[in-house]
C-alpha positions as CSV (number, residue, x, y, z in Angstrom):
1,M,71.3,38.6,70.8
2,P,68.7,36.4,69.2
3,N,67.4,37.3,65.7
4,T,63.8,38.1,66.9
5,F,61.6,41.1,66.6
6,P,59.2,40.9,69.6
7,K,56.4,43.4,70.5
8,H,58.5,45.3,73.0
9,S,61.0,46.2,70.2
10,K,58.3,48.0,68.2
11,L,58.1,51.8,68.6
12,C,54.5,52.9,69.3
13,G,52.8,55.9,70.9
14,Q,52.2,59.2,69.1
15,E,54.1,61.2,71.7
16,R,57.2,59.0,71.5
17,I,57.1,58.9,67.7
18,A,56.6,62.7,67.5
19,A,59.5,63.3,69.9
20,L,61.8,61.0,67.8
21,Y,61.1,62.9,64.6
22,K,61.4,66.3,66.3
23,E,64.6,65.6,68.3
24,G,66.3,62.7,66.5
25,K,69.1,62.9,63.9
26,K,68.3,62.0,60.3
27,F,70.2,60.6,57.4
28,T,69.4,58.8,54.1
29,S,70.6,55.3,53.2
30,W,68.8,55.1,49.8
31,P,66.0,54.0,49.5
32,I,65.5,54.5,53.3
33,R,65.5,57.6,55.4
34,V,66.6,56.8,59.0
35,T,65.8,58.8,62.1
36,Y,67.5,57.8,65.3
37,Q,67.9,58.9,68.9
38,P,69.7,57.3,71.8
39,N,67.4,55.5,74.3
40,E,67.9,54.4,77.9
41,A,65.8,51.3,77.6
42,D,65.7,48.7,74.8
43,T,66.1,49.6,71.1
44,Q,62.7,50.2,69.5
45,V,62.0,50.4,65.8
46,L,59.3,52.0,63.6
47,V,59.0,50.8,60.0
48,W,57.0,53.0,57.6
49,A,56.0,52.9,53.9
50,P,53.9,55.9,52.8
51,K,50.4,55.6,51.4
52,S,51.1,58.6,49.2
53,L,53.7,56.6,47.3
54,F,52.1,53.1,47.4
55,K,48.3,53.2,47.2
56,R,47.8,49.5,47.6
57,A,48.2,48.1,51.1
58,V,49.8,44.9,49.6
59,H,52.8,46.9,48.4
60,R,53.2,48.9,51.7
61,N,52.9,45.7,53.8
62,R,55.5,44.0,51.6
63,L,58.0,46.8,52.0
64,R,57.5,47.0,55.7
65,R,58.0,43.2,56.0
66,L,61.2,43.4,54.0
67,M,62.6,46.3,56.1
68,R,61.6,44.4,59.4
69,E,63.3,41.2,58.1
70,A,66.5,43.1,57.2
71,Y,66.6,44.8,60.6
72,R,65.8,41.6,62.5
73,L,68.7,39.8,60.8
74,H,71.2,42.6,61.3
75,Q,70.2,44.2,64.6
76,D,73.4,42.9,66.2
77,L,75.3,45.5,64.3
78,L,74.2,48.1,66.9
79,G,76.1,46.3,69.6
80,E,75.1,47.1,73.2
81,Q,73.8,50.6,72.4
82,H,70.1,51.3,72.6
83,Y,68.2,53.6,70.2
84,L,64.8,54.7,69.0
85,L,64.9,54.1,65.2
86,A,62.5,54.9,62.4
87,F,63.0,53.5,58.9
88,N,61.0,55.4,56.3
89,Y,60.9,54.0,52.7
90,I,61.3,57.0,50.4
91,D,61.7,55.5,46.9
92,K,58.8,55.7,44.5
93,E,59.3,52.2,43.3
94,E,59.6,48.9,45.1
95,Q,63.2,47.7,45.4
96,P,64.3,44.1,45.8
97,Y,65.2,42.7,49.2
98,A,68.9,42.8,48.5
99,V,68.8,46.6,48.0
100,I,66.8,47.1,51.2
101,E,69.0,44.8,53.2
102,K,72.1,46.6,52.0
103,A,70.6,50.0,53.0
104,I,69.6,48.8,56.4
105,C,73.0,47.3,57.1
106,K,74.7,50.5,56.0
107,A,72.4,52.5,58.2
108,L,72.9,50.3,61.3
109,K,76.7,50.5,60.9
110,K,76.6,54.2,60.6
111,I,74.5,54.6,63.7
112,A,76.8,52.2,65.6
113,T,79.9,54.2,64.8
114,T,78.4,57.6,65.8
115,K,79.0,59.0,69.3
116,V,76.2,58.5,71.8
117,G,74.9,61.6,73.5
């Protein structure tokens, strides 16, 4: 699997996002809260940093960029399984890339080891 993050890998649509948050399973890999749900088609990802914690768009965009980069480099940890994923940044302070990358890797490994269905 190439280390890319094309448009079809991005989760969009209010109904699909609402269904993921309603029906999906959640856990925390500090500083990220992960919501996931098995999917029939390709894996799709939503990356979110809240405006309530980071007022300046520059900081939100940076956090989203770091989370996307960490996912992009380690998406092969999921194997052949397909999911809808949401990564929500929940810490009140910006963390360095190493912390975010470690949290994403830990989350992806945990999702990959859970039973599907």
